[in-house]
Structures are given as structure tokens and as C-alpha cells.
C-alpha positions as a printed NumPy array, in Angstrom:
array([[ 79.461,  78.373,  73.114],
       [ 78.835,  81.566,  71.169],
       [ 82.069,  83.351,  70.309],
       [ 82.697,  86.735,  71.876],
       [ 84.536,  89.941,  71.104],
       [ 86.501,  91.216,  74.075],
       [ 87.985,  94.664,  74.424],
       [ 90.943,  95.492,  76.618],
       [ 91.532,  99.002,  77.912],
       [ 95.072,  99.688,  79.06 ],
       [ 96.51 ,  96.906,  76.928],
       [ 99.978,  98.501,  76.815],
       [100.342,  98.231,  80.589],
       [101.763,  95.186,  82.319],
       [ 98.427,  93.762,  83.479],
       [ 96.642,  94.622,  80.239],
       [ 99.286,  92.873,  78.135],
       [ 98.924,  89.769,  80.27 ],
       [ 95.124,  89.841,  79.953],
       [ 95.466,  89.969,  76.16 ],
       [ 97.858,  87.014,  76.287],
       [ 95.298,  85.003,  78.27 ],
       [ 92.415,  85.943,  75.983],
       [ 94.42 ,  84.942,  72.901],
       [ 94.43 ,  81.352,  74.177],
       [ 90.646,  80.997,  74.317],
       [ 88.641,  79.517,  71.476],
       [ 85.529,  81.352,  72.67 ],
       [ 87.218,  84.693,  71.932],
       [ 86.975,  85.452,  68.22 ],
       [ 88.475,  88.95 ,  68.419],
       [ 90.246,  91.176,  70.892],
       [ 89.869,  94.925,  70.432],
       [ 92.868,  96.574,  72.053],
       [ 91.773, 100.144,  72.743],
       [ 94.94 , 102.136,  73.185],
       [ 96.453, 105.571,  72.813],
       [ 99.311, 104.32 ,  70.645],
       [100.072, 101.345,  68.456],
       [102.53 ,  98.804,  69.827],
       [104.267,  95.651,  68.618],
       [102.409,  92.56 ,  69.758],
       [104.149,  89.447,  71.009],
       [104.261,  86.558,  68.574],
       [102.415,  83.32 ,  69.141],
       [ 99.013,  81.679,  68.828],
       [ 96.073,  84.061,  68.691],
       [ 98.02 ,  87.121,  67.607],
       [ 95.737,  87.429,  64.571],
       [ 92.762,  87.945,  66.899],
       [ 94.072,  91.27 ,  68.205],
       [ 92.964,  94.49 ,  66.542],
       [ 94.568,  97.663,  67.789],
       [ 92.207, 100.635,  67.809],
       [ 93.675, 104.031,  68.591],
       [ 91.593, 106.057,  71.037],
       [ 92.078, 109.653,  72.169],
       [ 90.806, 109.265,  75.714],
       [ 90.781, 113.033,  76.194],
       [ 88.268, 113.298,  73.346],
       [ 86.69 , 109.896,  73.764],
       [ 83.398, 110.677,  72.029],
       [ 85.341, 110.945,  68.779],
       [ 86.203, 107.248,  69.154],
       [ 82.753, 105.782,  69.78 ],
       [ 83.1  , 103.345,  66.899],
       [ 86.066, 101.667,  68.582],
       [ 83.82 , 100.6  ,  71.462],
       [ 80.861,  99.439,  69.391],
       [ 81.498,  95.71 ,  68.907],
       [ 82.571,  94.626,  72.387],
       [ 80.66 ,  91.876,  74.174],
       [ 82.818,  92.127,  77.28 ],
       [ 85.461,  94.53 ,  78.547],
       [ 88.6  ,  94.209,  80.653],
       [ 89.693,  97.59 ,  82.004],
       [ 93.312,  97.757,  83.117],
       [ 93.783, 101.512,  82.761],
       [ 95.943, 103.118,  85.398],
       [ 98.914, 105.321,  86.19 ],
       [100.61 , 106.679,  89.306],
       [100.622, 110.067,  90.963],
       [104.416, 110.048,  90.806],
       [104.338, 109.611,  87.04 ],
       [101.334, 111.755,  86.077],
       [100.825, 114.141,  88.998],
       [ 97.611, 114.309,  91.027],
       [ 95.529, 115.735,  88.187],
       [ 96.878, 113.269,  85.641],
       [ 96.309, 110.353,  87.983],
       [ 92.644, 111.257,  88.475],
       [ 92.232, 111.803,  84.719],
       [ 93.44 , 108.292,  83.896],
       [ 92.195, 106.278,  86.858],
       [ 88.784, 107.923,  87.073],
       [ 87.908, 109.9  ,  83.944],
       [ 89.31 , 107.494,  81.365],
       [ 87.904, 104.458,  83.189],
       [ 84.416, 105.838,  83.757],
       [ 84.054, 107.529,  80.371],
       [ 85.097, 104.301,  78.635],
       [ 82.579, 102.328,  80.665],
       [ 79.845, 104.821,  79.791],
       [ 80.51 , 104.436,  76.047],
       [ 80.427, 100.666,  76.332],
       [ 77.144, 100.829,  78.195],
       [ 75.616, 103.284,  75.719],
       [ 76.513, 101.073,  72.766],
       [ 74.345,  98.379,  74.332],
       [ 76.278,  95.273,  73.309],
       [ 78.757,  95.007,  76.182],
       [ 77.279,  93.043,  79.081],
       [ 80.358,  92.307,  81.23 ],
       [ 82.792,  94.863,  82.645],
       [ 85.902,  93.623,  84.486],
       [ 87.772,  96.397,  86.303],
       [ 91.211,  96.322,  87.909],
       [ 90.991,  98.46 ,  91.023],
       [ 93.198,  98.257,  94.116],
       [ 93.47 ,  96.808,  97.58 ],
       [ 91.905,  99.301, 100.009],
       [ 89.885, 101.248,  97.43 ],
       [ 87.197, 103.293,  99.143],
       [ 85.453, 106.383,  97.818],
       [ 85.318, 108.249, 101.146],
       [ 88.988, 107.854, 102.082],
       [ 91.032, 111.041, 102.389],
       [ 94.06 , 109.739, 100.464],
       [ 93.952, 110.389,  96.727],
       [ 94.838, 106.888,  95.5  ],
       [ 92.263, 104.738,  97.367],
       [ 89.635, 107.473,  97.088],
       [ 89.978, 107.775,  93.298],
       [ 89.919, 104.014,  92.86 ],
       [ 86.854, 103.751,  95.08 ],
       [ 85.011, 106.499,  93.24 ],
       [ 85.728, 104.816,  89.91 ],
       [ 84.326, 101.558,  91.29 ],
       [ 81.119, 103.245,  92.413],
       [ 80.654, 105.072,  89.116],
       [ 81.071, 101.864,  87.123],
       [ 78.624, 100.007,  89.38 ],
       [ 75.998, 102.683,  88.763],
       [ 76.075, 101.927,  85.035],
       [ 74.326,  98.607,  85.71 ],
       [ 76.143,  96.252,  83.386],
       [ 74.704,  92.739,  83.44 ],
       [ 77.916,  91.786,  85.195],
       [ 80.437,  94.044,  86.901],
       [ 83.498,  92.348,  88.383],
       [ 85.918,  94.486,  90.376],
       [ 89.364,  93.134,  91.244],
       [ 91.303,  94.574,  94.187],
       [ 94.851,  93.202,  93.989],
       [ 97.619,  94.049,  96.414],
       [101.051,  95.137,  95.239],
       [101.602,  94.134,  91.627],
       [104.877,  92.36 ,  90.893],
       [106.199,  92.85 ,  87.371],
       [109.307,  93.438,  85.34 ],
       [108.866,  96.882,  83.824],
       [111.039,  98.37 ,  81.126],
       [110.825, 101.74 ,  82.824],
       [112.558, 102.318,  86.141],
       [110.423, 102.948,  89.212],
       [112.79 , 102.833,  92.179],
       [110.058, 103.28 ,  94.814],
       [108.008, 100.501,  93.238],
       [111.048,  98.203,  93.173],
       [111.606,  98.898,  96.863],
       [107.944,  98.093,  97.516],
       [108.322,  94.83 ,  95.628],
       [111.376,  93.951,  97.723],
       [109.398,  94.618, 100.908],
       [106.487,  92.591,  99.55 ],
       [108.808,  89.691,  98.811],
       [109.963,  89.755, 102.418],
       [106.431,  89.988, 103.815],
       [105.111,  87.287, 101.484],
       [106.986,  84.675, 103.486],
       [104.2  ,  85.109, 106.06 ],
       [101.572,  87.354, 104.483],
       [100.558,  87.228, 100.833],
       [100.458,  90.945, 100.041],
       [101.601,  90.87 ,  96.407],
       [100.621,  89.213,  93.15 ],
       [102.341,  88.86 ,  89.802],
       [100.617,  90.637,  86.933],
       [100.395,  87.375,  85.009],
       [ 98.577,  85.764,  87.944],
       [ 96.149,  88.68 ,  88.189],
       [ 95.425,  88.361,  84.46 ],
       [ 94.882,  84.611,  84.752],
       [ 92.481,  85.161,  87.636],
       [ 90.491,  87.798,  85.741],
       [ 90.079,  85.741,  82.579],
       [ 89.395,  82.527,  84.455],
       [ 86.8  ,  84.258,  86.617],
       [ 85.129,  85.777,  83.558],
       [ 84.518,  82.4  ,  81.927],
       [ 84.687,  79.657,  84.53 ],
       [ 82.675,  80.919,  87.477],
       [ 78.935,  80.572,  87.918],
       [ 78.046,  84.211,  88.439],
       [ 75.002,  85.11 ,  90.465],
       [ 73.897,  88.669,  90.947],
       [ 75.106,  91.767,  89.153],
       [ 78.231,  93.025,  90.925],
       [ 81.106,  91.3  ,  92.648],
       [ 84.163,  92.729,  94.372],
       [ 87.055,  90.282,  94.51 ],
       [ 89.645,  91.015,  97.162],
       [ 93.353,  90.184,  96.993],
       [ 93.205,  86.83 ,  98.793],
       [ 90.409,  85.606,  96.544],
       [ 92.293,  86.726,  93.424],
       [ 95.229,  84.584,  94.567],
       [ 92.911,  81.604,  95.049],
       [ 91.323,  82.062,  91.624],
       [ 94.729,  82.346,  89.936],
       [ 95.726,  79.015,  91.476],
       [ 92.546,  77.418,  90.124],
       [ 93.265,  78.922,  86.705],
       [ 96.461,  76.876,  86.44 ],
       [ 94.68 ,  73.662,  87.399],
       [ 91.652,  73.755,  85.072],
       [ 91.746,  73.417,  81.246],
       [ 91.173,  76.62 ,  79.27 ],
       [ 87.764,  77.405,  77.767]])
């Protein structure tokens, strides 16, 4: 197999960090460009030397075109919450940053695969801000016509954050109760495993796929059963 350079957007977030951890394990990945707003300490272990942190000002993204130039494939895990960033800040991150990054990758011509973390229930014409913004970002990315666009719609993400989000913790408690009968949540590490496994181990036909929560869970289970690429 020909080695690839992968870029990860949102690599300081919980899902993005997990995606980087999964990519570090793969021999086919020669380099991981972590496109981020600030430099962070990376976890130790095999593959750490593959990761190059590239600082990007997403508000002035055209000044950072060079950071996007070498990517063969992209994993976009950018996202925030309305509670943390306000309505305007949420749209800026979850739509503007996502779509503008995808546009630069497409313009540079080397990136063929774009893997986007969206959300359960995303739909552009919904009245609520969260699913509507996620749905609009999906549609905008699809219109860019990457060779492959894979959109992942997970349910509630379960993670151990350093920052306190009391409402999110309550939601995770509810999800834990509901998961005894209905699988409504997924751990960030399982989402990351599913994304990376799907990117390399699935025979992909067509140009765009939307992977719903239940299918992400199934793929993550397969990812633990099959040897890494």
C-alpha cells in the first residue's frame, strides 16, 4: 500500500485526540498533520513522531493554506457547543470552520477523502440551531465533491473531559440508563475506531456515505476484531 498523509481537524477535542491515537497505530500512515489553533502536549507511545502540529487561525484561514497542502485524507472533528460559545460562536466553529477547511483541502487538489463527525438527527431544514447547523455543514461538504465523503452521525458522546459540563454529565447519566435497552450513546474512543476502520477497511462504492449511530456502533465492534492496517 502507498503511504498516506492524514490531517486531523479538531485534534485537541476528545474525538480528535482519539482519532490521532488510532492513526498513529497504522503503518500506512506516514504522517499526521494536526491542524489546530494551539499547540498541545501529545501523549507518549508508538507513532508520536508521525504527528506534526500546524497552528491554524481558523478566523483567517486563507493565511494558513500551506498547512492544508499535503493531506491525502482528512478527519474533521471540529465542534463546540452553544452553551460554551454562544449561538454565533457555535455556527462559526461547526459550520464556518468545517466548511472553509474542507474548501481549502479541495482547492489544494491532493485530498481525496473527507471524514466528517456530524451528529445524530442532523438535518439542514430543522428549526433548531444544533441539528440545522450540522445538517447545513454536511450539505456544504457534500457539494465539494471529494472522491469520498464519509459523514458520521453519532449519538451522545461519552468521554471523560477535563472541563466540567454539568448538563453533559447529566445527559451521559441518562444515556447510561437508556443504554440498558437502547444504544443511544458511544464512547469517543469507539467513534474514533469506527472512523479509522471505516476509512481503510471498507470497500467503498459511490462518492458519499452517511453512517448513522447504530452502524457506527457495529463498525466499532468490527474494528476491535480485525487486525490493524
